[in-house]
C-alpha positions in Angstrom: 94.2 148.1 144.7 93.8 144.6 142.9 96.6 142.2 144.6 96.4 139.7 141.5 97.3 142.6 139.4 100.2 143.7 141.4 101.6 140.2 141.4 101.3 140.2 137.8 103.1 143.5 137.4 106.1 142.0 139.5 106.2 138.8 137.6 106.4 140.5 134.2 109.3 142.7 135.4 107.4 146.0 136.4 108.3 148.5 138.9 106.2 148.4 142.1 105.3 151.8 143.6 105.9 153.0 147.2 102.1 153.1 147.7 101.5 149.8 145.9 104.3 147.8 148.6 102.7 149.9 151.5 99.5 148.4 150.3 100.7 144.9 150.2 102.6 144.6 153.2 99.9 146.4 155.4 97.3 144.0 154.0 99.5 140.9 154.7 100.3 142.1 158.0 96.3 142.4 158.7 95.7 139.1 157.3 93.5 140.7 154.3 96.1 139.5 151.7 96.4 135.6 152.4 99.8 133.6 152.7 99.2 132.1 149.0 99.1 135.6 147.3 102.2 136.8 149.4 103.9 133.6 148.5 103.4 134.3 144.7 104.7 137.8 145.0 107.9 136.5 147.1 108.6 134.2 144.0 108.0 136.9 141.4 110.4 139.2 143.2 112.9 136.2 143.5 112.8 135.8 139.7 112.6 139.3 138.7 114.1 141.0 141.4 113.7 144.8 142.5 115.3 148.1 142.0 117.2 149.8 144.8 113.9 152.3 145.2 111.5 149.5 145.5 114.0 147.9 148.2 114.0 150.9 150.1 110.3 151.3 149.9 109.7 147.5 150.9 111.9 147.9 154.0 110.0 151.1 155.0 106.6 149.3 154.6 108.0 146.5 156.7 109.5 148.8 159.5 106.1 150.7 159.6 104.2 147.3 160.0 104.6 147.5 163.8 105.8 149.9 166.4 109.1 151.7 166.3 111.0 152.0 169.6 112.8 155.3 169.2 115.8 154.5 171.4 117.4 157.7 170.6 114.6 159.8 171.5 113.2 157.8 174.6 117.0 157.8 176.1 117.7 161.5 175.4 114.2 162.2 177.3 115.0 159.7 180.0 118.8 161.1 180.6 118.3 164.7 179.9 121.0 164.7 177.1 121.6 163.0 173.9 123.4 159.8 173.8 124.4 158.0 170.7 122.7 154.6 169.9 124.7 152.3 167.8 123.6 148.6 167.0 125.5 145.8 165.2 124.2 142.9 163.0 125.7 139.9 161.6 124.6 137.7 158.8 125.6 134.7 160.9 128.2 132.0 160.9 129.8 129.2 162.5 131.2 130.0 165.8 130.2 133.8 165.7 129.7 135.1 168.9 131.1 138.7 168.2 127.8 140.3 169.5 128.6 139.0 173.0 131.9 140.9 173.1 131.2 144.0 170.8 128.3 145.1 172.7 129.7 145.6 176.1 132.7 146.6 174.7 131.2 149.4 172.8 129.0 150.4 175.9 132.0 150.8 178.0 133.0 153.5 175.6 129.7 155.4 176.4 127.5 154.4 173.6 124.2 152.7 174.2 123.8 149.4 172.4 120.6 148.1 171.9 120.6 144.9 170.6 117.6 142.7 169.5 118.1 139.3 168.2 116.4 136.3 166.8 116.6 132.7 167.8 119.4 130.8 165.8 118.2 128.4 162.7 120.8 126.2 161.6 124.1 124.8 162.7 124.5 126.6 166.0 122.2 128.7 168.4 121.7 132.4 167.7 123.1 135.3 170.1 119.8 134.4 172.4 120.7 130.7 172.7 124.1 131.7 173.8 122.9 133.9 176.2 120.3 131.7 177.8 123.3 129.2 178.6 124.1 131.8 181.2 122.0 130.5 184.1 118.9 132.8 185.0 119.7 135.2 181.9 116.3 136.7 180.8 116.0 137.5 177.2 112.1 138.2 177.2 112.5 141.9 178.9 109.5 144.1 177.9 110.1 147.3 176.1 109.9 149.5 179.2 112.5 147.1 181.0 114.7 147.2 177.9 114.5 151.1 177.7 115.1 151.5 181.5 118.1 149.1 181.2 119.6 150.8 178.2 119.4 153.9 179.9 121.0 152.7 183.2 123.5 150.0 181.8 124.1 151.1 178.3 123.4 147.8 176.6 120.8 145.5 176.6 120.4 142.2 174.6 116.9 140.9 174.0 114.9 138.7 172.0 112.6 140.1 168.8 109.3 141.4 170.1 105.9 140.5 168.4 105.5 144.3 167.6 108.6 145.4 165.9 108.3 144.8 162.2 105.8 141.8 162.4 105.6 141.8 158.5 109.1 140.5 158.5 108.2 137.5 160.9 105.3 136.5 158.7 107.1 137.2 155.2 110.2 135.2 156.5 108.0 132.2 157.6 106.6 132.2 154.0 110.0 132.5 152.3 111.6 129.9 154.4 109.0 127.1 153.0 108.9 128.3 149.4 112.5 128.6 148.4 112.7 132.3 148.2 115.1 132.9 151.3 118.1 134.0 148.9 116.6 137.0 147.2 118.9 140.2 147.5 116.0 143.1 148.1 114.2 140.5 150.1 117.1 139.8 152.5 117.8 143.5 152.8 114.4 144.3 153.7 114.1 141.8 156.3 117.3 142.8 158.2 117.2 146.5 157.7 113.4 146.9 158.5 114.0 145.7 162.2 117.2 147.6 162.7 115.7 150.7 161.4 112.6 150.1 163.7 115.0 150.6 166.9 115.6 154.4 166.3 119.3 154.2 165.9 122.1 156.7 165.2 124.3 154.1 163.5 124.5 150.7 162.5 127.7 148.2 161.7 126.8 145.3 159.5 129.1 142.3 159.6 128.1 140.2 156.2 129.9 137.0 156.0 130.8 135.1 153.0 132.2 131.4 152.4 131.2 127.9 153.2 130.1 128.6 156.8 128.0 131.5 155.9 124.6 132.2 154.3 126.2 134.0 151.4 128.5 131.4 149.6 130.1 133.9 147.1 131.8 136.9 148.1 130.4 138.8 145.0 127.0 138.1 146.6 128.1 139.2 149.9 129.5 142.5 148.8 126.3 143.2 146.8 124.1 142.5 149.8 126.5 144.8 152.1 126.3 147.6 149.6 122.5 147.5 149.3 122.1 147.3 153.2 124.6 150.3 153.6 122.6 152.3 151.1 119.2 151.7 152.5 120.4 152.7 155.8 121.8 155.5 154.7 118.6 156.5 152.6 116.7 156.0 156.2 118.9 158.6 157.9 120.9 156.0 160.0 124.6 156.3 159.7 125.6 152.6 158.3 128.7 150.6 157.4 129.7 147.0 157.0 132.8 144.8 157.0 132.9 141.9 154.6 134.3 139.2 156.6 135.4 135.6 155.7 133.5 132.4 157.0 135.4 129.9 155.3 136.5 128.4 158.7 134.8 128.7 162.2 135.4 132.0 163.9 137.8 131.7 167.0 137.6 128.1 168.3 134.3 127.7 170.2 131.2 126.3 168.1 128.4 125.8 170.6 126.4 127.9 173.3 128.2 127.6 176.7 131.5 127.3 174.9 131.3 130.4 172.9 129.9 132.2 176.0 133.2 131.0 177.6 135.2 132.4 174.7 133.4 135.6 174.8 134.5 136.2 178.3 138.1 135.1 177.6 138.1 137.9 174.8 136.7 140.6 177.3 139.2 139.8 179.7 142.2 140.3 177.3 142.5 136.6 175.8 140.7 134.8 173.5 141.6 133.7 170.1 143.5 136.4 167.7 141.2 136.2 165.0 137.8 136.9 167.5 139.6 139.6 169.0 140.6 141.3 165.7 137.0 141.0 164.3 135.4 142.4 167.5 137.8 145.3 167.7 137.3 146.2 163.8 133.4 145.9 164.4 133.7 147.9 167.6 135.9 150.6 166.0 133.3 151.3 163.3 130.4 151.6 166.0 132.5 154.4 167.6 133.2 156.0 164.4 129.5 156.1 163.7 128.5 157.3 167.1 131.1 160.2 167.1 133.6 159.0 169.7 137.2 159.5 169.4 139.7 157.3 170.5 139.1 154.3 168.3 141.4 151.2 168.9 143.3 152.5 171.5 140.2 153.3 173.4 138.7 149.9 173.1 142.0 148.2 173.7 142.1 150.3 177.1 138.8 149.4 178.0 139.6 145.6 177.7 142.7 146.1 179.6 141.4 148.2 182.4 138.8 145.5 182.9 135.8 148.1 182.1 134.3 145.9 179.1 134.0 142.9 181.2 132.6 144.9 184.0 130.1 146.0 181.5 129.2 142.4 180.5 128.9 141.4 184.3 126.6 144.3 184.8 124.4 143.5 181.8 124.1 139.9 183.0 123.3 140.9 186.5 120.6 143.2 185.2 119.0 140.6 183.2 119.0 137.9 186.0 122.1 136.1 185.1 123.4 134.1 188.3 126.8 132.7 187.2 129.5 133.3 184.7 130.9 130.0 185.4 130.6 128.4 181.9 132.5 125.4 182.7 129.9 124.2 184.8 127.4 124.5 182.0 129.4 122.1 179.6 128.3 118.4 178.5 130.3 115.8 180.3 131.5 113.9 177.8 134.7 114.6 175.8 136.3 113.2 172.6 139.3 114.5 170.4 139.0 114.1 166.7 142.7 113.2 165.9 144.8 113.9 162.7 145.1 111.0 160.3 148.7 112.4 158.5 151.2 115.0 159.2 151.2 118.1 157.2 149.3 121.5 157.2 145.6 122.2 157.3 144.8 123.3 153.6 141.1 123.8 154.1 138.1 123.0 156.3 134.4 122.5 155.3 133.0 125.0 157.9 129.5 124.2 156.9 130.0 120.5 157.9 131.7 121.6 161.2 128.3 123.4 161.9 126.3 120.3 160.8 128.2 118.2 163.2 127.4 120.8 166.0 123.8 120.8 165.4 123.5 117.0 165.3 125.2 117.3 168.8 122.3 119.4 169.8 123.8 123.0 169.9 121.6 124.0 166.6 118.2 123.6 165.3 116.6 122.4 162.3 113.3 124.0 162.8 112.5 127.0 165.2 110.6 125.0 167.8 113.7 122.5 168.3 115.2 122.5 171.5 118.7 123.3 172.0 121.6 122.0 174.1 123.5 124.7 175.7 126.5 122.5 176.8 127.5 120.4 173.6 129.6 121.5 170.8 133.1 121.6 169.2 136.3 123.3 170.3 138.4 123.8 167.0 141.8 123.3 168.0 143.6 123.1 164.2 142.4 125.8 161.4 143.5 126.6 157.8 147.4 126.9 157.8 148.2 125.2 161.0 150.9 122.3 161.2 149.7 118.8 162.3 151.2 115.7 163.3 149.6 112.3 163.0 147.4 111.5 166.0 147.4 115.2 167.2 143.9 116.5 168.1 142.3 118.6 165.2 139.2 119.4 167.7 137.6 118.5 170.6 133.8 117.3 171.1 131.5 117.9 174.0 128.5 115.8 173.9 125.6 114.8 176.2 125.2 111.1 175.1 127.8 108.3 173.9 125.5 107.5 171.0 126.5 111.0 169.3 130.1 110.6 169.7 131.0 108.2 167.2 129.3 109.8 164.1 130.2 113.4 165.5 133.9 112.3 165.4 133.6 110.7 162.1 132.0 114.0 160.6 134.3 116.2 162.2 137.0 114.4 160.7 135.8 114.8 157.3 135.7 118.5 157.4 139.5 118.6 157.7 141.9 118.4 154.4 145.4 117.9 155.3 148.1 118.2 152.8 152.0 118.4 152.8 152.2 121.9 151.2 152.3 125.1 153.5 149.2 127.6 153.1 148.5 131.1 154.3 145.4 131.2 156.4 142.3 133.2 154.7 142.2 137.0 155.4 139.5 137.6 157.9 138.4 141.1 157.0 138.4 141.5 153.3 137.0 145.1 153.2 134.7 147.9 154.5 131.5 149.2 152.9 130.8 152.7 153.9 
């Protein structure tokens, strides 16, 4: 096949066949198709799009560019019995620490949860960064260690390996520097190729929209959710999605150690109401896909009995964690952002909250940046809350004095306070199944 002709075909709005997409992805993974040609193809896809059949073929080609884990088959062989394997993926948002709660909670109900995550890029750290704020926690398990822990504990949370869907890692790096990230088929293939390589029975997707999310418009997020669910089902994996609001931070904690502390509080039966509700909703979807009866009542019982927290502690110990005293990991400097007026929080600039946390050191602008696990923001007032002049809106945790003043100024600008009462936004908008 002739690569320029395939680029030209897509540039002019043509449909690429399964074999053509397989050829392109295989050649790009091997290095026989150079970056500049794949960049041109990505731009053609960005402008011309793909139909659903092309998205399915692209996802499969990227999935097959590396090795598959086959968690379902290998667990059944190791345990001598079948065990449902279900994962969860979020498109990410400010304060999103649901994986830390959902994974051990669902595992405490007898479902295996293999969670393979990436580094956070943007306002706050990703799941791996949060976990690494736990002293000693290892996210670099080998494949054999990962599968052994999955069988023994029921849950493992590790970083992406170079062997799983390597085409995605290469292609995303190109998309990031060629302004072709926001493409529906390319996003779908990127997320789903990695998840389908795990060998799952089921997959639940948390697709976020709003000011603090990757997808700013609800319509775009719904379309992405529908595509990913269809691609999963087409691949034989039971798939469902929740469309959730990210126009304000999820929970109160924004920052790695702060978020682990809040996740622990939630596993112990406390935590913010919105975080608890979303975690229960996602976990309920996972149980349904796994064929486990009991639903919400079973999940609440696992939290109340301490089983969910015990499973989290078991996972942490298995992966080398030595302490869950997260207060000891927090940065020493504290400062409160106070309300300038009486009234009610009308809206929040969620993206700016994330930016302030990144400027404190909680996130990274590029993958090579270091993350300070102890800094962050504790959001004390959210949309719909009443406030009085001088009352704290949020609390900053900082490592050095020089970052406090600009962080306070930036955080104050995140809040709009007015006299009229408003309803908080609905957290879970709809389910896509």
